[in-house]
MIMISE-186483 format. One record per residue (C-alpha): x, y, z; residue in three letters. Coordinates in nm, 3 decimals. Each point is the difference from the previous one (the first is absolute). Last residue first. Example, Ala and Ser with C-alpha at 12.3 -4.5 7.8 and 13.67 -1.06 7.14 Angstrom:
// MIMISE-186483
- 1.367  -0.106  0.714  SER
- -0.137  -0.344  0.066  ALA
END
This chain:
// MIMISE-186483
- 5.362  10.970  10.571  TYR
- -0.143  0.070  0.344  LYS
- 0.207  0.316  0.032  ARG
- -0.197  0.146  -0.290  LEU
- -0.317  0.007  0.212  GLU
- 0.172  0.217  0.260  ASN
- 0.114  0.230  -0.281  GLU
- -0.356  0.015  -0.132  ILE
- -0.137  0.091  0.343  GLY
- 0.263  0.270  0.044  LEU
- -0.090  0.143  -0.341  ILE
- -0.367  0.007  0.100  GLN
- 0.087  0.169  0.330  MET
- 0.198  0.268  -0.183  GLY
- -0.291  0.049  -0.240  ILE
- -0.233  0.066  0.292  LYS
- 0.248  0.239  0.161  LEU
- 0.034  0.196  -0.326  LEU
- -0.380  0.016  -0.033  GLU
- -0.029  0.130  0.355  LYS
- 0.265  0.268  -0.065  GLU
- -0.174  0.089  -0.327  LYS
- -0.327  0.064  0.185  GLU
- 0.175  0.191  0.280  GLU
- 0.172  0.238  -0.244  CYS
- 0.330  0.161  0.102  TYR
- 0.180  0.211  -0.261  GLY
- 0.235  -0.032  -0.297  SER
- 0.175  -0.304  0.144  ASP
- -0.340  -0.167  0.019  LEU
- -0.031  0.012  -0.379  GLN
- 0.346  -0.152  -0.042  LEU
- -0.094  -0.266  0.256  GLN
- -0.310  -0.086  -0.202  LEU
- 0.212  -0.042  -0.313  HIS
- 0.240  -0.235  0.181  LYS
- -0.281  -0.205  0.154  GLN
- -0.161  -0.047  -0.343  ILE
- 0.335  -0.132  -0.128  GLU
- 0.033  -0.218  0.311  LYS
- -0.347  -0.143  -0.066  LEU
- 0.092  -0.096  -0.355  ARG
- 0.329  -0.159  0.112  GLU
- -0.176  -0.198  0.276  SER
- -0.259  -0.134  -0.245  GLN
- 0.277  -0.104  -0.240  LYS
- 0.187  -0.176  0.282  LYS
- -0.319  -0.179  0.104  LEU
- -0.055  -0.122  -0.356  SER
- 0.357  -0.126  -0.029  ASN
- -0.034  -0.194  0.324  LYS
- -0.333  -0.147  -0.110  LYS
- 0.139  -0.123  -0.333  VAL
- 0.314  -0.149  0.154  ARG
- -0.180  -0.157  0.296  SER
- -0.264  -0.158  -0.222  ILE
- 0.276  -0.151  -0.217  LEU
- 0.189  -0.138  0.300  SER
- -0.318  -0.137  0.154  GLU
- -0.088  -0.188  -0.321  LEU
- 0.346  -0.148  -0.060  GLU
- -0.076  -0.305  0.212  GLN
- -0.314  -0.060  -0.205  GLU
- 0.204  -0.050  -0.320  ASP
- -0.244  -0.040  -0.288  VAL
- 0.200  -0.141  -0.290  PRO
- 0.102  0.220  -0.291  GLY
- -0.142  0.264  -0.229  GLU
- -0.049  0.342  0.150  GLY
- 0.206  0.225  -0.222  ASP
- -0.227  0.068  -0.298  PHE
- -0.263  -0.250  0.118  SER
- -0.164  0.268  0.211  LEU
- -0.016  0.252  -0.285  ALA
- -0.147  -0.262  -0.234  GLU
- -0.281  -0.066  0.249  VAL
- -0.064  0.374  0.014  GLU
- -0.005  0.021  -0.380  HIS
- -0.237  -0.295  -0.026  GLU
- -0.257  0.150  0.235  ASP
- -0.011  -0.091  0.368  LEU
- -0.330  -0.121  0.146  ALA
- -0.126  0.167  0.317  ALA
- 0.048  -0.182  0.331  ALA
- -0.043  0.322  0.202  ILE
- 0.361  -0.008  0.125  LYS
- 0.128  -0.139  -0.330  ILE
- -0.137  0.308  -0.178  LYS
- 0.155  0.237  0.254  GLU
- 0.337  -0.176  -0.036  PHE
- -0.019  0.021  -0.381  ILE
- -0.057  0.376  0.017  ASP
- 0.299  0.045  0.232  ARG
- 0.221  -0.213  -0.225  ASN
- -0.097  0.223  -0.294  LEU
- 0.086  0.314  0.198  GLY
- 0.342  -0.130  0.107  ASN
- 0.073  0.124  0.353  GLN
- -0.211  -0.261  0.178  PHE
- -0.056  0.081  0.369  ASP
- -0.297  0.220  -0.095  GLU
- -0.199  -0.312  -0.088  GLY
- 0.032  -0.125  0.355  GLU
- 0.215  -0.280  0.141  LEU
- 0.004  -0.231  0.301  LYS
- -0.354  -0.139  -0.010  ALA
- -0.018  -0.035  -0.381  MET
- 0.331  -0.188  -0.012  ILE
- -0.100  -0.242  0.277  VAL
- -0.349  -0.050  -0.144  PRO
- 0.148  -0.077  -0.349  LYS
- 0.251  -0.261  0.115  LEU
- -0.250  -0.288  0.020  SER
- -0.128  0.079  -0.352  GLU
- 0.334  -0.079  -0.161  LYS
- 0.036  0.118  -0.361  LYS
- -0.175  0.337  0.025  VAL
- 0.138  0.116  0.335  ALA
- 0.344  -0.138  -0.092  MET
- -0.003  0.196  -0.329  TRP
- -0.093  0.316  0.190  LEU
- 0.290  -0.057  0.238  LEU
- 0.239  -0.069  -0.291  LYS
- -0.116  0.314  -0.177  LYS
- 0.074  0.219  0.302  GLU
- 0.342  -0.159  0.058  ALA
- 0.091  0.040  -0.367  ILE
- -0.100  0.367  0.012  ASP
- 0.222  0.046  0.305  LEU
- 0.297  -0.155  -0.179  GLY
- -0.028  0.235  -0.296  ASP
- -0.197  -0.046  -0.318  LYS
- 0.112  0.197  -0.307  ILE
- -0.243  0.086  -0.278  ALA
- -0.276  0.056  0.255  ASP
- -0.339  -0.117  -0.124  LEU
- -0.265  0.269  -0.043  LYS
- -0.339  -0.151  -0.085  ILE
- -0.291  0.195  -0.147  SER
- 0.187  0.082  -0.322  SER
- 0.096  -0.365  -0.047  LYS
- 0.373  -0.081  -0.010  VAL
- 0.075  -0.290  -0.232  LYS
- 0.054  0.221  -0.305  GLU
- 0.259  0.204  0.193  ALA
- 0.234  -0.296  0.048  PRO
- 0.093  -0.039  0.372  VAL
- 0.356  0.129  0.048  VAL
- 0.246  -0.266  0.110  ASN
- 0.204  0.015  0.321  PHE
- -0.271  -0.171  0.202  GLN
- 0.017  -0.283  -0.253  ARG
- 0.321  -0.099  0.181  THR
- -0.232  -0.150  0.261  SER
- 0.026  0.042  0.376  PHE
- -0.206  -0.246  0.199  TYR
- 0.300  -0.111  0.207  LYS
- 0.048  0.334  0.167  GLY
- 0.066  0.355  -0.118  TYR
- 0.376  0.049  0.040  VAL
- 0.131  -0.358  0.010  GLN
- -0.266  -0.095  -0.257  LYS
- 0.121  0.278  -0.230  GLY
- 0.362  -0.110  0.043  LEU
- -0.089  -0.357  -0.099  ALA
- -0.206  0.111  -0.301  SER
- 0.260  0.253  -0.114  VAL
- 0.251  -0.285  -0.008  SER
- 0.325  0.003  0.201  ILE
- 0.296  0.054  -0.235  GLY
- 0.151  0.246  0.244  THR
- 0.049  0.321  -0.196  GLU
- -0.279  -0.051  -0.255  ASN
- -0.248  -0.102  0.271  SER
- 0.105  0.298  0.211  ILE
- -0.085  0.233  -0.291  LYS
- -0.333  -0.173  -0.067  LYS
- -0.101  0.025  0.366  ILE
- 0.128  0.358  0.009  TYR
- -0.216  0.122  -0.287  TYR
- -0.303  -0.200  0.114  GLU
- 0.017  0.158  0.346  ALA
- 0.024  0.349  -0.150  GLU
- -0.306  -0.065  -0.217  VAL
- -0.189  -0.149  0.296  PRO
- 0.056  0.330  0.188  SER
- -0.055  -0.008  0.374  ASP
- 0.329  -0.178  0.071  LEU
- 0.009  -0.189  0.330  ASP
- 0.035  -0.347  -0.155  LYS
- 0.294  0.125  -0.207  LEU
- 0.205  0.054  0.315  ILE
- -0.071  -0.346  0.144  LYS
- 0.072  -0.151  -0.343  SER
- 0.351  0.147  0.014  VAL
- 0.079  -0.209  0.308  GLU
- -0.126  -0.322  -0.158  LYS
- 0.184  0.067  -0.326  CYS
- 0.328  0.062  0.183  PHE
- -0.046  -0.315  0.208  ASN
- -0.045  -0.209  -0.315  ILE
- 0.301  0.152  -0.178  ASN
- 0.224  -0.032  0.305  GLY
- -0.092  -0.366  0.049  GLU
- 0.055  -0.086  -0.366  ASP
- 0.331  0.187  -0.018  THR
- 0.078  0.277  -0.247  ASN
- -0.257  0.214  0.182  ILE
- 0.250  0.059  0.279  ASN
- -0.218  0.172  0.257  HIS
- 0.046  0.305  0.225  GLU
- 0.096  0.237  -0.281  ARG
- -0.313  -0.110  -0.187  LYS
- -0.215  0.118  0.292  ILE
- 0.155  0.347  -0.031  GLU
- -0.061  0.004  -0.376  ASP
- -0.366  -0.096  0.053  ILE
- -0.045  0.280  0.254  LYS
- 0.154  0.251  -0.240  PHE
- -0.218  -0.129  -0.285  GLN
- -0.311  0.054  0.212  VAL
- 0.109  0.353  0.099  SER
- 0.047  0.087  -0.366  SER
- 0.352  0.067  -0.122  VAL
- 0.162  0.342  -0.048  ALA
- 0.137  0.036  -0.354  ALA
- -0.122  0.358  -0.044  GLU
- 0.157  0.089  0.334  LEU
- 0.329  -0.162  -0.100  ALA
- -0.003  0.211  -0.316  ARG
- -0.063  0.313  0.209  GLN
- 0.286  -0.096  0.232  PHE
- 0.231  -0.036  -0.298  SER
- -0.100  0.342  -0.126  ASP
- 0.050  0.157  0.345  ALA
- 0.359  -0.114  0.047  GLY
- 0.175  -0.335  0.050  ASN
- 0.219  0.038  0.311  LYS
- -0.177  0.293  0.162  ARG
- -0.340  -0.147  -0.093  ILE
- 0.084  -0.342  0.141  TYR
- 0.163  0.117  0.324  GLU
- -0.303  0.207  0.101  ASP
- -0.242  -0.270  -0.121  PRO
- 0.150  -0.259  0.241  ASP
- 0.263  -0.276  0.026  LYS
- 0.102  0.012  -0.364  SER
- 0.092  -0.278  -0.243  GLY
- -0.358  -0.104  -0.065  SER
- -0.245  0.283  0.061  LEU
- -0.311  -0.178  -0.131  ASP
- -0.303  0.218  0.069  LEU
- -0.320  -0.167  0.119  VAL
- -0.351  0.062  -0.131  LYS
- -0.324  0.052  0.190  VAL
- -0.351  0.081  -0.128  ASP
- -0.175  0.150  0.303  ILE
- -0.336  -0.141  0.110  GLY
- 0.057  0.074  0.367  LYS
- 0.078  -0.366  0.076  SER
- 0.259  0.017  -0.278  SER
- 0.194  0.264  0.194  LEU
- 0.019  -0.215  0.314  ILE
- 0.080  -0.323  -0.186  ASP
- 0.273  0.160  -0.211  ILE
- 0.148  0.175  0.304  GLY
- 0.045  -0.329  0.184  ARG
- 0.187  -0.149  -0.297  LEU
- 0.208  0.317  -0.036  THR
- 0.089  0.001  0.371  ALA
- 0.127  -0.359  -0.034  ALA
- 0.203  0.103  -0.306  ILE
- 0.145  0.297  0.187  GLY
- 0.097  -0.217  0.297  ALA
- 0.165  -0.246  -0.240  ARG
- 0.208  0.276  -0.164  ASP
- -0.110  0.184  -0.317  SER
- -0.118  0.317  0.174  ASP
- -0.359  0.104  -0.072  PHE
- -0.124  0.123  -0.336  ALA
- -0.373  -0.072  0.011  ILE
- -0.192  0.141  -0.297  VAL
- -0.353  0.121  0.067  ALA
- -0.318  0.051  -0.204  LYS
- -0.354  0.114  0.078  ASP
- 0.108  0.354  0.088  THR
- -0.050  0.289  0.242  PHE
- -0.228  -0.130  0.274  ARG
- 0.119  -0.354  -0.061  LYS
- 0.347  0.099  0.125  VAL
- -0.155  0.140  0.320  LEU
- -0.194  -0.322  0.047  GLY
- 0.324  -0.194  -0.038  ALA
- 0.144  0.220  0.275  GLN
- -0.295  -0.083  0.225  ASP
- 0.039  -0.371  -0.075  MET
- 0.366  0.018  0.104  THR
- 0.333  -0.029  -0.184  LEU
- 0.269  -0.122  0.240  ALA
- 0.124  0.278  0.223  THR
- 0.268  0.269  -0.012  GLY
- -0.232  0.259  -0.151  LEU
- -0.118  -0.166  -0.320  PRO
- 0.152  0.150  -0.316  ALA
- -0.129  0.203  -0.296  VAL
- 0.078  0.050  -0.371  VAL
- -0.172  0.180  -0.287  ASN
- 0.302  0.229  -0.047  GLN
- 0.242  -0.192  -0.219  VAL
- 0.200  0.295  -0.135  GLY
- 0.350  -0.097  0.116  TYR
- -0.030  0.219  0.312  GLN
- -0.330  -0.170  0.080  TYR
- 0.161  -0.344  -0.023  LEU
- 0.273  0.105  0.244  ALA
- -0.253  0.156  0.239  ILE
- -0.228  -0.303  0.014  VAL
- 0.285  -0.248  0.044  ASP
- 0.152  0.227  0.266  MET
- -0.324  -0.005  0.201  TYR
- -0.015  -0.378  0.003  GLY
- -0.185  -0.309  -0.113  GLU
- -0.141  0.077  -0.344  VAL
- -0.357  0.020  -0.132  ILE
- -0.045  0.123  -0.357  ILE
- -0.346  0.148  -0.043  LEU
- -0.149  -0.101  -0.330  PRO
- -0.145  0.209  -0.285  LYS
- -0.350  -0.107  -0.113  GLU
- -0.164  0.201  0.279  ARG
- 0.095  0.306  -0.201  SER
- 0.289  0.244  -0.041  ALA
- 0.170  -0.131  0.312  ILE
- 0.278  0.246  0.073  ASN
- -0.189  0.224  0.240  LYS
- -0.087  -0.303  0.215  LYS
- 0.370  -0.083  0.032  ALA
- 0.104  0.328  0.161  PHE
- -0.247  -0.004  0.290  ASN
- 0.038  -0.379  0.028  ILE
- 0.369  0.065  0.076  ALA
- 0.016  -0.245  0.296  TYR
- -0.323  -0.195  0.042  LEU
- -0.250  0.041  0.282  ASN
- -0.236  -0.220  0.201  LYS
- 0.243  -0.241  0.170  SER
- 0.235  0.283  0.101  LYS
- -0.270  0.190  0.186  SER
- 0.077  0.368  0.045  PHE
- -0.210  0.309  0.074  THR
- -0.156  -0.087  0.338  ILE
- 0.318  -0.188  0.081  THR
- 0.148  -0.347  -0.053  GLU
- 0.377  0.029  0.050  PRO
- 0.220  0.188  -0.247  SER
- 0.227  -0.231  -0.194  ASN
- 0.352  -0.124  0.076  LEU
- 0.229  -0.161  -0.257  TYR
- 0.333  -0.165  0.081  LYS
- -0.123  -0.089  0.347  PRO
- 0.270  -0.020  0.108  LEU
- 0.341  0.166  -0.005  SER
- 0.247  -0.049  -0.285  GLU
- 0.037  0.368  -0.092  ASP
- -0.202  0.249  -0.202  LEU
- -0.335  -0.128  0.125  VAL
- -0.311  0.024  -0.218  ARG
- -0.306  0.195  0.119  GLY
- -0.363  -0.024  -0.108  GLY
- -0.237  0.281  0.079  PHE
- -0.366  0.081  0.061  GLY
- -0.322  0.154  -0.134  ILE
- 0.131  0.278  -0.225  VAL
- -0.310  0.091  -0.203  ASN
- 0.022  -0.049  -0.379  GLY
- -0.353  -0.119  -0.078  THR
- 0.109  -0.364  -0.035  HIS
- 0.162  0.005  0.343  ASP
- 0.358  0.121  0.032  PHE
- 0.297  -0.163  0.176  ILE
- 0.304  0.221  0.061  PRO
- 0.323  -0.199  -0.046  PHE
- 0.274  0.095  0.247  MET
- 0.362  -0.116  -0.025  ILE
- 0.083  -0.090  0.358  ARG
- 0.235  0.108  0.278  ASN
- -0.280  0.014  0.260  VAL
- -0.375  -0.046  -0.055  PHE
- -0.220  -0.034  0.310  ARG
- 0.134  0.325  0.146  ASP
- 0.008  0.023  0.380  ARG
- -0.251  0.063  0.279  ILE
- 0.005  0.101  0.366  GLY
- 0.127  -0.178  0.313  ASP
- -0.136  -0.353  -0.010  GLY
- 0.354  -0.135  0.021  SER
- -0.070  -0.195  -0.316  LYS
- -0.078  0.329  -0.173  LYS
- -0.356  0.020  -0.135  GLU
- -0.024  -0.004  -0.378  THR
- -0.018  0.269  -0.267  ALA
- -0.129  0.045  -0.356  LEU
- -0.296  -0.237  0.030  GLY
- -0.260  0.277  -0.035  ALA
- -0.139  -0.090  0.342  ASN
- 0.344  0.035  0.161  LEU
- 0.073  0.332  -0.170  LEU
- -0.342  0.142  0.088  ASP
- 0.030  -0.123  0.359  GLU
- 0.334  0.181  0.033  LYS
- -0.177  0.319  -0.109  SER
- 0.032  0.195  -0.324  TYR
- 0.092  0.367  0.023  GLY
- 0.255  0.033  -0.280  LEU
- 0.283  -0.035  0.252  GLY
- -0.141  -0.335  0.106  LEU
- 0.030  -0.101  -0.365  LEU
- 0.367  0.098  -0.031  HIS
- 0.105  -0.139  0.337  LYS
- -0.161  -0.337  -0.078  THR
- 0.148  -0.009  -0.350  LEU
- 0.360  0.021  0.112  ASN
- -0.042  -0.190  0.330  ASP
- 0.205  -0.319  -0.027  TRP
- 0.275  0.148  -0.217  ALA
- 0.108  -0.180  -0.320  ASP
- -0.195  0.205  -0.253  GLY
- -0.346  -0.093  -0.130  SER
- 0.086  0.031  -0.369  TYR
- -0.240  0.074  -0.284  GLY
- -0.178  -0.128  -0.308  LEU
- -0.282  0.221  -0.134  GLY
- -0.090  -0.247  -0.276  PHE
- 0.018  0.267  -0.272  ILE
- 0.300  0.164  0.171  LYS
- 0.208  -0.319  -0.002  ILE
- -0.095  -0.057  -0.364  THR
- 0.122  0.347  -0.099  LYS
- 0.321  -0.035  0.204  PRO
- 0.106  -0.318  -0.189  ASP
- -0.016  -0.346  0.153  LEU
- 0.278  -0.240  -0.098  GLY
- 0.017  -0.209  0.317  ARG
- 0.342  0.153  0.069  LYS
- -0.158  0.345  -0.018  SER
- -0.261  -0.106  0.254  LEU
- 0.271  -0.128  0.236  TYR
- 0.220  0.310  -0.039  ALA
- -0.294  0.228  0.071  GLN
- -0.076  -0.197  0.316  ALA
- 0.367  0.005  0.101  LYS
- 0.005  0.379  0.017  ASN
- 0.112  0.302  -0.201  GLN
- -0.173  0.325  0.091  GLY
- -0.360  0.045  0.115  ASN
- -0.167  -0.176  -0.294  TRP
- -0.118  -0.304  0.196  LEU
- -0.088  0.218  0.300  LEU
- -0.235  0.207  -0.215  ARG
- -0.186  -0.314  -0.113  PHE
- -0.026  -0.139  0.354  PHE
- -0.144  0.332  0.125  TYR
- -0.247  0.027  -0.287  ARG
- -0.118  -0.357  0.062  ALA
- -0.040  0.072  0.373  ALA
- -0.205  0.313  -0.072  GLU
- -0.221  -0.199  -0.240  VAL
- -0.041  -0.276  0.258  ASN
- -0.105  0.255  0.262  ILE
- -0.258  0.139  -0.243  HIS
- -0.135  -0.352  -0.061  GLU
- -0.013  -0.042  0.377  TYR
- -0.214  0.314  0.038  ARG
- -0.229  -0.098  -0.289  LYS
- -0.058  -0.341  0.156  ARG
- -0.072  0.155  0.338  GLN
- -0.251  0.242  -0.153  ASN
- -0.176  -0.283  -0.180  ILE
- -0.010  -0.207  0.318  LYS
- -0.144  0.293  0.199  GLU
- -0.270  0.058  -0.263  SER
- -0.088  -0.369  0.014  MET
- -0.056  0.024  0.375  GLU
- -0.196  0.326  -0.030  PRO
- -0.238  -0.139  -0.267  ASP
- 0.053  0.104  -0.360  ILE
- -0.272  0.088  -0.249  GLU
- 0.157  0.156  -0.304  ARG
- -0.124  0.268  -0.240  VAL
- 0.194  0.095  -0.312  ILE
- -0.134  0.312  -0.173  GLU
- -0.141  -0.084  -0.342  ILE
- 0.134  0.160  -0.317  GLY
- -0.090  -0.302  -0.214  ALA
- 0.358  -0.067  -0.110  LYS
- 0.127  0.062  0.356  LYS
- -0.261  -0.233  0.145  ALA
- 0.098  -0.269  -0.251  LEU
- 0.365  0.020  0.104  MET
- -0.088  0.004  0.371  GLU
- -0.228  -0.299  -0.039  LEU
- 0.273  -0.194  -0.181  ALA
- 0.247  0.088  0.277  GLU
- -0.229  -0.128  0.273  LYS
- -0.077  -0.323  -0.187  PHE
- 0.369  -0.077  -0.051  GLU
- 0.202  0.082  -0.310  VAL
- 0.131  -0.190  -0.301  ASN
- -0.116  0.280  -0.233  GLU
- -0.195  -0.224  -0.236  MET
- -0.123  -0.244  0.263  LYS
- -0.104  0.256  0.263  MET
- -0.150  0.222  -0.271  VAL
- -0.215  -0.291  -0.122  PHE
- -0.108  -0.097  0.352  LYS
- -0.121  0.354  0.062  ILE
- -0.194  0.010  -0.329  VAL
- -0.184  -0.323  0.080  ASP
- 0.100  -0.364  -0.041  GLY
- 0.141  -0.256  -0.242  GLY
- 0.294  -0.225  -0.088  GLU
- -0.102  -0.336  -0.146  GLY
- 0.305  -0.037  -0.226  CYS
- -0.176  -0.022  -0.338  GLY
- -0.355  0.099  0.087  PHE
- 0.126  0.332  0.132  CYS
- -0.262  0.181  0.207  LYS
- -0.070  0.366  0.074  TYR
- -0.270  0.158  0.218  MET
- -0.201  0.323  0.003  GLN
- -0.316  -0.214  -0.035  LYS
- -0.157  0.221  -0.266  SER
- 0.334  0.105  -0.151  PRO
- 0.113  -0.365  -0.040  SER
- 0.364  -0.045  -0.098  VAL
- 0.104  -0.322  -0.175  ILE
- 0.354  -0.136  -0.047  PHE
- -0.001  -0.292  -0.247  SER
- 0.173  0.173  -0.292  PRO
- 0.175  -0.252  -0.231  THR
- 0.380  0.027  -0.008  LYS
- 0.068  -0.053  0.371  GLU
- 0.271  0.081  0.255  GLY
- -0.120  0.022  0.357  HIS
- -0.111  0.276  0.239  PHE
- -0.069  0.275  -0.255  PRO
- -0.270  -0.213  -0.166  CYS
- -0.058  0.085  -0.367  ARG
- -0.308  0.217  -0.020  ALA
- -0.382  -0.008  0.001  LYS
- -0.272  0.246  0.101  PHE
- -0.359  -0.080  0.094  ASN
- -0.349  0.083  -0.130  THR
- 0.081  -0.149  -0.340  GLY
- 0.378  -0.037  -0.030  ALA
- 0.154  0.347  0.023  ARG
- 0.377  0.011  -0.029  HIS
- 0.235  0.076  0.289  LEU
- 0.367  0.082  -0.051  ASP
- 0.175  -0.062  0.334  VAL
- 0.134  0.205  0.294  TYR
- -0.192  0.330  -0.007  GLU
- -0.295  -0.191  -0.146  SER
- -0.023  -0.184  0.334  ILE
- -0.084  0.323  0.186  ILE
- -0.255  0.124  -0.256  GLN
- -0.175  -0.337  -0.023  VAL
- -0.002  -0.040  0.379  ILE
- -0.163  0.336  0.060  ASP
- 0.147  0.127  0.325  SER
- -0.262  0.228  0.158  ARG
- -0.229  -0.277  0.126  GLU
- 0.289  -0.222  0.110  LYS
- 0.169  0.278  0.198  ILE
- -0.334  0.101  0.151  GLU
- -0.058  -0.358  0.118  ASP
- 0.344  -0.005  0.164  ILE
- -0.072  0.329  0.178  PHE
- -0.343  -0.117  0.114  ASP
- 0.159  -0.315  0.145  GLU
- 0.238  0.218  0.205  ALA
- 0.361  -0.104  -0.037  PHE
- 0.223  -0.203  0.233  TYR
- 0.297  -0.177  -0.155  ASN
- 0.166  -0.290  0.185  MET
END
């Protein structure tokens, strides 16, 4: 956490004019009392990025990004709150003032000490690698790595003695406890002293996104196990929260529009880098985690997964898709047919071929569909039906109706199953192919905004409203279990409020209900529809509160404030209440 005096943060904001700071990154043009530009956070042709001098805030009405001058610098420079403050302080000529309690001060000092130990260890391993001919050099040469690449990544060799590094670091004045806490040594089984953690291994220093050495990975040079060994969890290193080579990759993403390529291993990263593909990272010996996905999101909105092509790699890809997608990252998958991993592919086919494969990467949805197709023979009736049922489960979770329509039509063409049947499998029996038609402009009144494409949730909302109108006995049940705010479609929300007070619906509102709602009243479906609408509403409420919670936490990170602490606790309790409510559905 970052501790800064509130007065210091306020002074930074007061002396950092947001228009001046943002104009250093984008071309601003006056628009009335504000300034306008093309958004630097997403590609757009028409400017929708607004900067308000009076409010000292920015907002993009295209992608939704917004905040103050500190948030802008954090986003543009891909840095943390602390670093953004330091950059702005330097520009404004303000001396940096921190408030750190003794306990936090001790942790910071410990972290710095262990980072220094890691640097000394990395230097030692690097020197040992180049100290005459050895099997580590031979191995790296066999893998096709040139000296320049080896130096860039700081690769090294641990040596085959059990106390090489230990003796070296103790000789520099570090204690046994330092070596143990830094994860560079372990207790001897006899309990008498310590020994090196890494023996007879190629050493891969692991850097955080700012370039600090936080830990190591080591690969054996013989057949012993484990093949790869990472540093243990320490004050500087957490393998689930970091990505190998993120410090290099972030420099090679020109904008958030360029993807991070995620591969499985260290050698995949290094081989691609040597061939000029330098926006590449790897998890640290674990399956991709939510924290790592968050780190990806920090630098880009796009990712390409290029895991190994074996069954384990495919399973990891499927898990990775879900984790990255949950963070709002657009995910594609690289097809490396004919090669076991990216390292082998680029050595066999070259950089140009890899670039073409990258351009041809398939969407995450298409990858999932292709994997399901491999499990079913769609040339048989049973296989075709089961394939369509499995694919429908994927399409049901898509947020974009346009994307869903695209794949429904594509699957229909491939299988011969009608769009109507597939749509009902995805959205329910009240699906109509008219959902995929644009409402003629002349029929849309200026006071009424009908969606051109209706998704499954919209159908559920309209069906409930239709039930409340057509069957009076169902109205009290619907009114008791739902509120106007539960309806995501604005028109549906207005209709609900009118039904609630028994107000008459106008002809356009009646037409809106009959758009998808025709059919018999099915009372048994009532609870299912209510559950779907309520569940979605609760999820939306939770997401909004979590966003507020995140911004509050950022403010608290800059300094303790009792009022904000209470507000954060209150929001946390509200989120907990919503999550408890969600379990009922």
